SEVEX-720046 format. One record per residue (C-alpha): residue in one letter; x, y, z. Coordinates in nm, 3 decimals. Example, Ala and Ser with C-alpha at 12.3 -4.5 7.8 and 13.67 -1.06 7.14 Angstrom:
<drenmis>
a / 1.230 / -0.450 / 0.780;
s / 1.367 / -0.106 / 0.714;
</drenmis>
This chain:
<drenmis>
m / -3.894 / 1.551 / 2.174;
s / -4.301 / 1.544 / 2.200;
p / -4.488 / 1.610 / 2.541;
e / -4.602 / 1.229 / 2.513;
d / -4.217 / 1.157 / 2.584;
v / -4.190 / 1.347 / 2.891;
d / -4.175 / 1.142 / 3.229;
l / -4.368 / 1.390 / 3.491;
s / -4.328 / 1.124 / 3.769;
t / -4.179 / 1.249 / 4.058;
t / -4.057 / 1.075 / 4.432;
i / -4.121 / 1.230 / 4.787;
c / -3.964 / 1.012 / 5.064;
g / -3.966 / 0.711 / 4.861;
v / -4.367 / 0.792 / 4.756;
r / -4.375 / 0.794 / 4.404;
l / -4.629 / 1.080 / 4.247;
r / -4.726 / 0.977 / 3.889;
n / -4.668 / 1.372 / 3.836;
p / -4.560 / 1.667 / 4.051;
t / -4.915 / 1.850 / 4.092;
m / -5.078 / 1.800 / 4.469;
l / -5.382 / 1.898 / 4.630;
a / -5.281 / 2.150 / 4.896;
s / -5.440 / 2.100 / 5.231;
g / -5.728 / 2.322 / 5.330;
i / -5.921 / 2.334 / 4.984;
v / -6.154 / 2.054 / 4.960;
g / -5.979 / 1.793 / 5.164;
l / -6.241 / 1.717 / 5.373;
s / -6.396 / 1.371 / 5.325;
g / -6.270 / 1.069 / 5.171;
e / -6.517 / 1.089 / 4.863;
v / -6.353 / 1.420 / 4.763;
l / -6.023 / 1.295 / 4.790;
a / -6.067 / 1.018 / 4.576;
r / -6.264 / 1.282 / 4.322;
v / -5.930 / 1.497 / 4.325;
a / -5.688 / 1.186 / 4.254;
r / -5.938 / 1.064 / 3.961;
c / -5.907 / 1.451 / 3.826;
g / -5.565 / 1.416 / 3.782;
a / -5.356 / 1.495 / 4.090;
g / -5.058 / 1.311 / 4.181;
a / -5.124 / 1.312 / 4.508;
v / -5.403 / 1.452 / 4.759;
v / -5.400 / 1.628 / 5.124;
t / -5.627 / 1.613 / 5.380;
k / -5.754 / 1.940 / 5.523;
s / -5.516 / 1.992 / 5.838;
c / -5.684 / 1.775 / 6.147;
s / -5.617 / 1.844 / 6.543;
l / -5.681 / 1.612 / 6.824;
k / -6.030 / 1.720 / 6.856;
p / -6.310 / 1.892 / 6.625;
r / -6.238 / 2.230 / 6.530;
v / -6.548 / 2.449 / 6.445;
g / -6.371 / 2.747 / 6.322;
h / -6.481 / 3.125 / 6.228;
s / -6.836 / 3.185 / 6.118;
n / -6.885 / 3.357 / 5.760;
p / -6.757 / 3.512 / 5.560;
v / -6.434 / 3.349 / 5.589;
v / -6.318 / 3.328 / 5.220;
v / -6.302 / 3.599 / 5.004;
d / -6.131 / 3.635 / 4.616;
y / -6.004 / 3.985 / 4.593;
g / -5.850 / 3.967 / 4.245;
a / -5.523 / 3.941 / 4.283;
g / -5.556 / 3.644 / 4.528;
v / -5.772 / 3.516 / 4.800;
i / -5.760 / 3.573 / 5.184;
n / -5.949 / 3.346 / 5.489;
a / -5.967 / 3.305 / 5.806;
v / -6.147 / 2.947 / 5.780;
g / -5.985 / 2.894 / 6.153;
l / -5.896 / 2.535 / 6.079;
s / -6.199 / 2.389 / 6.094;
n / -6.209 / 2.034 / 6.111;
p / -6.394 / 1.706 / 6.231;
g / -6.136 / 1.573 / 6.443;
v / -5.829 / 1.322 / 6.394;
e / -6.076 / 1.029 / 6.486;
a / -6.287 / 1.132 / 6.199;
m / -5.992 / 1.175 / 5.926;
v / -5.851 / 0.849 / 5.998;
g / -6.207 / 0.722 / 5.861;
e / -6.201 / 0.934 / 5.593;
i / -5.843 / 0.855 / 5.461;
r / -5.983 / 0.485 / 5.509;
e / -6.265 / 0.566 / 5.292;
a / -6.059 / 0.732 / 5.027;
r / -5.854 / 0.430 / 4.989;
q / -6.210 / 0.253 / 4.934;
f / -6.324 / 0.516 / 4.689;
l / -5.987 / 0.491 / 4.462;
g / -5.960 / 0.109 / 4.447;
e / -5.721 / 0.040 / 4.173;
h / -5.634 / 0.402 / 4.101;
q / -5.433 / 0.476 / 4.432;
v / -5.257 / 0.794 / 4.452;
p / -5.055 / 0.907 / 4.758;
i / -5.248 / 1.040 / 5.029;
v / -5.072 / 1.287 / 5.273;
a / -5.248 / 1.355 / 5.608;
s / -5.213 / 1.717 / 5.736;
i / -5.191 / 1.772 / 6.087;
f / -5.196 / 2.058 / 6.345;
a / -5.215 / 2.076 / 6.719;
h / -5.184 / 2.371 / 6.992;
s / -4.907 / 2.238 / 7.208;
v / -4.620 / 2.021 / 7.117;
y / -4.743 / 1.740 / 7.322;
d / -5.046 / 1.728 / 7.113;
f / -4.881 / 1.714 / 6.795;
g / -4.737 / 1.400 / 6.897;
t / -5.080 / 1.250 / 6.989;
v / -5.219 / 1.367 / 6.677;
a / -4.973 / 1.203 / 6.477;
r / -4.999 / 0.869 / 6.645;
y / -5.346 / 0.889 / 6.592;
i / -5.338 / 0.954 / 6.209;
s / -5.082 / 0.731 / 6.156;
e / -5.328 / 0.442 / 6.191;
a / -5.503 / 0.554 / 5.866;
e / -5.166 / 0.459 / 5.720;
p / -5.128 / 0.783 / 5.487;
d / -4.809 / 0.785 / 5.260;
l / -4.695 / 1.072 / 5.435;
i / -4.788 / 1.317 / 5.725;
e / -4.755 / 1.700 / 5.689;
v / -4.701 / 1.863 / 5.994;
n / -4.844 / 2.206 / 5.987;
i / -4.642 / 2.456 / 6.256;
s / -4.824 / 2.754 / 6.169;
c / -5.103 / 2.758 / 6.364;
p / -5.101 / 2.956 / 6.726;
n / -4.910 / 2.800 / 7.010;
v / -5.106 / 2.834 / 7.286;
e / -4.821 / 2.754 / 7.556;
e / -4.681 / 3.048 / 7.414;
e / -4.751 / 3.373 / 7.631;
f / -4.822 / 3.555 / 7.303;
g / -4.943 / 3.286 / 7.083;
q / -4.663 / 3.238 / 6.848;
l / -4.634 / 3.059 / 6.576;
f / -4.476 / 2.705 / 6.596;
s / -4.287 / 2.797 / 6.286;
s / -4.200 / 3.122 / 6.447;
t / -3.834 / 3.005 / 6.583;
p / -3.569 / 2.717 / 6.483;
y / -3.571 / 2.601 / 6.802;
v / -3.996 / 2.566 / 6.849;
a / -3.996 / 2.415 / 6.521;
g / -3.718 / 2.161 / 6.596;
q / -3.948 / 2.066 / 6.950;
v / -4.264 / 2.017 / 6.695;
t / -4.028 / 1.795 / 6.476;
r / -3.886 / 1.562 / 6.698;
r / -4.225 / 1.498 / 6.888;
v / -4.411 / 1.420 / 6.580;
k / -4.122 / 1.195 / 6.449;
s / -4.103 / 0.997 / 6.816;
a / -4.488 / 0.908 / 6.747;
t / -4.494 / 0.784 / 6.426;
n / -4.302 / 0.559 / 6.141;
i / -4.406 / 0.743 / 5.878;
p / -4.231 / 1.005 / 5.664;
v / -4.302 / 1.390 / 5.802;
v / -4.291 / 1.644 / 5.556;
v / -4.302 / 2.010 / 5.787;
k / -4.492 / 2.282 / 5.649;
l / -4.307 / 2.625 / 5.694;
s / -4.453 / 2.962 / 5.686;
p / -4.318 / 3.267 / 5.525;
n / -4.386 / 3.486 / 5.847;
v / -4.015 / 3.444 / 6.000;
p / -3.707 / 3.667 / 5.952;
n / -3.502 / 3.344 / 5.803;
i / -3.704 / 3.053 / 5.663;
a / -3.399 / 2.872 / 5.568;
e / -3.286 / 2.886 / 5.908;
v / -3.619 / 2.741 / 6.026;
a / -3.575 / 2.472 / 5.780;
r / -3.196 / 2.367 / 5.882;
a / -3.362 / 2.332 / 6.224;
v / -3.634 / 2.103 / 6.128;
v / -3.404 / 1.887 / 5.940;
a / -3.181 / 1.849 / 6.198;
a / -3.500 / 1.758 / 6.425;
g / -3.565 / 1.436 / 6.168;
a / -3.799 / 1.611 / 5.917;
d / -3.821 / 1.398 / 5.605;
a / -3.936 / 1.686 / 5.356;
i / -4.018 / 2.017 / 5.382;
s / -4.368 / 2.189 / 5.236;
a / -4.376 / 2.575 / 5.157;
i / -4.525 / 2.785 / 5.185;
n / -4.835 / 2.843 / 5.406;
t / -5.030 / 3.173 / 5.358;
a / -4.877 / 3.487 / 5.415;
g / -5.012 / 3.797 / 5.624;
p / -5.250 / 3.825 / 5.775;
g / -5.401 / 4.075 / 5.561;
m / -5.714 / 4.277 / 5.585;
l / -5.986 / 4.412 / 5.327;
l / -6.252 / 4.650 / 5.417;
d / -6.593 / 4.741 / 5.275;
v / -6.556 / 5.098 / 5.193;
e / -6.935 / 5.162 / 5.245;
t / -6.929 / 5.047 / 5.586;
a / -6.568 / 5.062 / 5.691;
r / -6.575 / 4.757 / 5.849;
p / -6.364 / 4.419 / 5.765;
v / -6.525 / 4.189 / 5.537;
l / -6.394 / 3.908 / 5.717;
t / -6.564 / 3.816 / 6.084;
n / -6.250 / 3.736 / 6.175;
r / -6.100 / 4.089 / 6.050;
v / -5.800 / 3.922 / 5.904;
g / -5.683 / 3.618 / 5.732;
g / -5.418 / 3.445 / 5.540;
m / -5.319 / 3.545 / 5.160;
s / -5.288 / 3.298 / 4.927;
g / -5.314 / 3.294 / 4.530;
p / -5.089 / 3.487 / 4.249;
a / -4.993 / 3.746 / 4.441;
i / -4.801 / 3.517 / 4.683;
r / -4.628 / 3.328 / 4.431;
p / -4.323 / 3.526 / 4.413;
l / -4.255 / 3.510 / 4.775;
a / -4.336 / 3.140 / 4.749;
v / -4.049 / 3.126 / 4.506;
r / -3.779 / 3.284 / 4.685;
c / -3.857 / 3.071 / 4.988;
v / -3.849 / 2.727 / 4.763;
y / -3.551 / 2.890 / 4.662;
d / -3.391 / 2.982 / 4.982;
i / -3.501 / 2.635 / 5.138;
c / -3.330 / 2.438 / 4.861;
n / -3.014 / 2.638 / 4.904;
a / -3.009 / 2.538 / 5.234;
v / -3.120 / 2.158 / 5.289;
s / -3.099 / 1.867 / 5.093;
v / -3.445 / 1.691 / 5.169;
p / -3.752 / 1.691 / 4.914;
v / -3.932 / 2.020 / 4.921;
i / -4.306 / 2.062 / 4.804;
g / -4.384 / 2.395 / 4.658;
i / -4.705 / 2.594 / 4.775;
g / -4.822 / 2.907 / 4.724;
g / -5.018 / 3.065 / 4.408;
l / -4.939 / 2.821 / 4.121;
t / -5.191 / 2.867 / 3.812;
d / -5.065 / 2.665 / 3.534;
g / -4.782 / 2.490 / 3.389;
r / -4.544 / 2.749 / 3.358;
d / -4.575 / 2.823 / 3.730;
v / -4.491 / 2.440 / 3.805;
a / -4.186 / 2.467 / 3.580;
e / -4.089 / 2.779 / 3.765;
m / -4.125 / 2.569 / 4.118;
l / -3.944 / 2.282 / 4.018;
s / -3.668 / 2.472 / 3.870;
v / -3.598 / 2.652 / 4.221;
g / -3.554 / 2.298 / 4.373;
a / -3.896 / 2.164 / 4.455;
v / -3.962 / 1.795 / 4.372;
a / -4.338 / 1.842 / 4.372;
v / -4.614 / 2.098 / 4.389;
g / -4.919 / 2.207 / 4.605;
v / -5.210 / 2.366 / 4.414;
g / -5.499 / 2.533 / 4.630;
t / -5.619 / 2.838 / 4.523;
a / -5.635 / 2.762 / 4.146;
v / -5.841 / 2.444 / 4.259;
y / -6.080 / 2.698 / 4.401;
r / -6.068 / 2.914 / 4.105;
r / -6.065 / 2.686 / 3.800;
g / -6.220 / 2.361 / 3.921;
m / -6.064 / 2.017 / 3.960;
d / -5.962 / 1.995 / 3.598;
v / -5.680 / 2.229 / 3.697;
f / -5.438 / 1.947 / 3.751;
q / -5.477 / 1.755 / 3.412;
c / -5.437 / 2.130 / 3.227;
m / -5.113 / 2.189 / 3.447;
t / -4.932 / 1.879 / 3.389;
s / -5.028 / 1.912 / 3.002;
e / -4.897 / 2.245 / 3.018;
l / -4.586 / 2.128 / 3.196;
a / -4.531 / 1.857 / 2.964;
a / -4.571 / 2.063 / 2.685;
i / -4.316 / 2.338 / 2.836;
m / -4.031 / 2.024 / 2.947;
a / -4.053 / 1.909 / 2.565;
r / -3.988 / 2.223 / 2.410;
l / -3.688 / 2.284 / 2.645;
g / -3.556 / 1.939 / 2.559;
i / -3.599 / 1.816 / 2.913;
a / -3.700 / 1.470 / 2.958;
n / -3.822 / 1.434 / 3.295;
v / -3.865 / 1.596 / 3.616;
e / -3.538 / 1.530 / 3.776;
q / -3.373 / 1.710 / 3.486;
l / -3.600 / 2.023 / 3.559;
r / -3.554 / 2.034 / 3.947;
g / -3.312 / 2.301 / 4.084;
r / -3.191 / 2.439 / 3.771;
a / -3.203 / 2.761 / 3.874;
l / -2.979 / 2.692 / 4.171;
p / -2.620 / 2.744 / 4.232;
s / -2.403 / 2.474 / 4.131;
g / -2.342 / 2.275 / 4.457;
a / -2.704 / 2.367 / 4.645;
p / -2.819 / 2.118 / 4.827;
g / -3.151 / 2.129 / 4.624;
r / -3.033 / 2.110 / 4.330;
s / -3.074 / 1.788 / 4.099;
g / -2.780 / 1.545 / 4.034;
</drenmis>
């Protein structure tokens, strides 16, 4: 078998991707023109930066630092608001023309109620999927807990979003929980059509040893990149052992070998973030070429045959 014989296409909730790589939320997905550029560079799908009901400024620089083993960021969920993002998604469709790829709209909110409102507004842009980022602080809770911190609250958010849209809903989970499989079961029971995992880990902190002060203006930030990949692989493995809905694996993927690893633990597609930041837009074509070569060497003809190879027989996320 040659790499040209390998079928890299995959499907999430009936939405077909030409290959399993997706632009992860939060990297360059803020404008329609850039989303279209990423798609033209070979991504199987693109995910917008997470948007909220109203515009949000975020934190002041420095907010992103590459520390070698990974990247730490405290961007602060800056975004132009859902109304502007609706326009950017529509603009991306126009820029893509005949070369359409799936567009995933990522949303967040500061209350369970607002999640539904944002979902309703973003649905006007008719994205292919809606990703629900439940890893932002819940201002309705006394201590600002993440919505993903407990299965009950995660389920509440999922139900609220599902009641506000007919578009398939992907719930994005945080690794900063005692049992991510338990949270996955709760959001699926509440109606989630798919799951993406993981969001950034941490928070972590970097110091300037000369001044003994934190490097980030916000002092702490989420960690991403190769350093968290083993954590992401374990989380996706646990989720795919617990639920049968499609899972998008995210966290530190750099090359085709990493994609094959994530698909082997049950993911149907992968999100690429830090690798875009470090290697540029060409990373998608590099990853898919490397993945096709690995699959050809192993005699694996398509993504479905690769998916879930590492899972126990009978696991919900195992292919076939």
